[in-house]
C-alpha positions in Angstrom: 30.0 17.3 10.4 26.6 17.0 8.7 26.2 17.1 4.9 23.1 18.4 3.1 21.5 15.6 1.0 18.6 16.1 -1.3 16.2 13.3 -1.7 13.0 12.9 -3.7 9.9 11.4 -2.0 8.7 8.7 -4.2 5.8 7.3 -2.1 4.8 4.7 0.5 5.0 1.0 0.0 4.2 -2.1 2.0 7.4 -3.7 3.5 7.7 -7.6 3.9 6.4 -7.0 7.4 3.1 -5.4 6.0 4.0 -1.9 7.2 3.6 1.1 5.0 7.0 2.7 4.9 8.2 6.0 3.3 10.6 5.8 0.3 13.1 8.4 -1.1 15.7 8.5 -3.9 18.5 10.9 -4.5 17.2 13.9 -6.6 17.3 13.3 -10.3 17.9 9.4 -9.9 15.9 6.2 -9.6 18.1 4.8 -6.9 19.3 3.7 -4.6 16.0 3.7 -2.9 15.9 4.6 0.8 13.1 3.5 3.2 12.1 5.0 6.5 9.5 3.7 8.9 8.4 7.2 9.4 8.1 10.2 7.0 11.0 12.7 7.0 8.2 15.3 6.7 4.6 14.5 7.1 2.1 15.1 4.3 4.4 15.2 1.4 3.2 14.8 -2.2 5.0 12.3 -4.3 8.0 14.1 -6.1 8.7 16.5 -3.3 12.3 17.3 -2.8 13.5 17.1 0.8 16.7 18.2 2.1 18.2 16.5 5.1 21.3 17.1 7.1 23.1 13.7 7.3 26.0 12.7 9.5 28.8 10.5 8.2 27.4 7.5 9.9 24.1 7.9 7.9 22.0 9.4 10.8 20.1 12.5 10.0 18.6 15.4 12.0 15.0 14.6 12.3 13.9 18.0 13.7 15.1 21.4 14.8 17.1 24.0 12.9 18.9 21.1 10.9 15.7 19.0 10.4 14.3 18.0 7.2 12.9 20.7 4.8 10.9 20.5 1.7 12.8 22.6 -1.0 11.0 21.9 -4.3 9.2 19.5 -6.5 10.6 17.1 -9.2 8.7 17.3 -12.5 6.4 14.5 -13.2 7.9 11.3 -14.7 6.9 7.7 -15.6 9.0 6.7 -12.6 7.1 8.8 -10.2 3.8 7.9 -11.9 4.7 4.2 -11.3 5.4 4.8 -7.7 2.1 6.8 -7.3 -0.1 4.1 -8.8 1.6 1.3 -6.7 1.4 3.4 -3.6 -2.4 3.6 -4.1 -2.6 -0.3 -4.5 -0.4 -0.8 -1.4 -2.4 1.6 0.8 -5.6 0.0 -0.3 -4.2 -3.5 0.4 -2.9 -2.4 3.8 -6.4 -0.9 4.6 -8.2 -4.1 3.5 -5.8 -6.2 5.6 -6.4 -4.0 8.7 -10.2 -4.3 8.1 -9.9 -8.0 7.8 -8.0 -8.3 11.0 -10.6 -6.1 12.7 -13.5 -8.3 11.3 -11.9 -11.4 12.3 -11.1 -10.1 15.9 -14.7 -9.0 16.1 -15.8 -12.7 15.3 -17.8 -11.5 12.2 -17.0 -13.1 8.9 -18.8 -11.3 6.0 -18.1 -13.8 3.4 -19.4 -16.7 5.5 -22.5 -14.7 6.4 -23.1 -13.9 2.7 -22.8 -17.6 1.7 -25.0 -19.1 4.2 -28.2 -18.6 2.1 -26.4 -20.2 -0.8 -25.2 -23.2 1.3 -28.9 -23.6 2.4 -30.1 -23.5 -1.1 -27.5 -26.0 -2.3 -28.3 -28.5 0.4 -31.8 -28.9 -1.0 -30.5 -29.6 -4.6 -29.7 -33.0 -6.2 -26.0 -33.8 -6.7 -26.1 -32.9 -10.4 -27.9 -29.7 -9.9 -25.7 -28.7 -7.0 -22.6 -29.4 -9.1 -24.0 -27.2 -12.0 -24.9 -24.4 -9.6 -21.5 -24.4 -7.9 -19.9 -24.1 -11.4 -22.1 -21.2 -12.1 -21.5 -19.5 -8.8 -17.7 -19.9 -9.4 -18.0 -18.5 -12.8 -20.1 -15.6 -11.6 -17.7 -14.7 -8.9 -14.7 -14.8 -11.1 -16.2 -12.7 -13.9 -18.8 -10.6 -12.2 -21.6 -12.1 -14.3 -23.1 -15.5 -14.9 -22.6 -17.7 -17.9 
């Protein structure tokens, strides 16, 4: 016999396999956190309360009359805000990783392409000037501005 379980959608996070998964907690709590590879319901806002019908073995009805239903919204909290911010970071990280893989697969390395003129300029410099310029370039890249 299925039991109604109310969960709060707390956001998406990268798993240790670099997959964005969907995470939920029981309503009104901060745990235990439950992760799913696919959303219980697509397009949820962080804090949405979802009711699922769960079997005793932990399986739940994923569609149909007993499928998940959005039934409300948790009030904003520092916990949900933290998940929201970390979700944005993980989504951006995931997108950047996917773009990097695409670029590498296409055989184009934008960093190498951008640095070729710098390498050419350095090859014409004396060792002392080259060392000073490399130091400046590192400082520039780390701070966003030169010395």
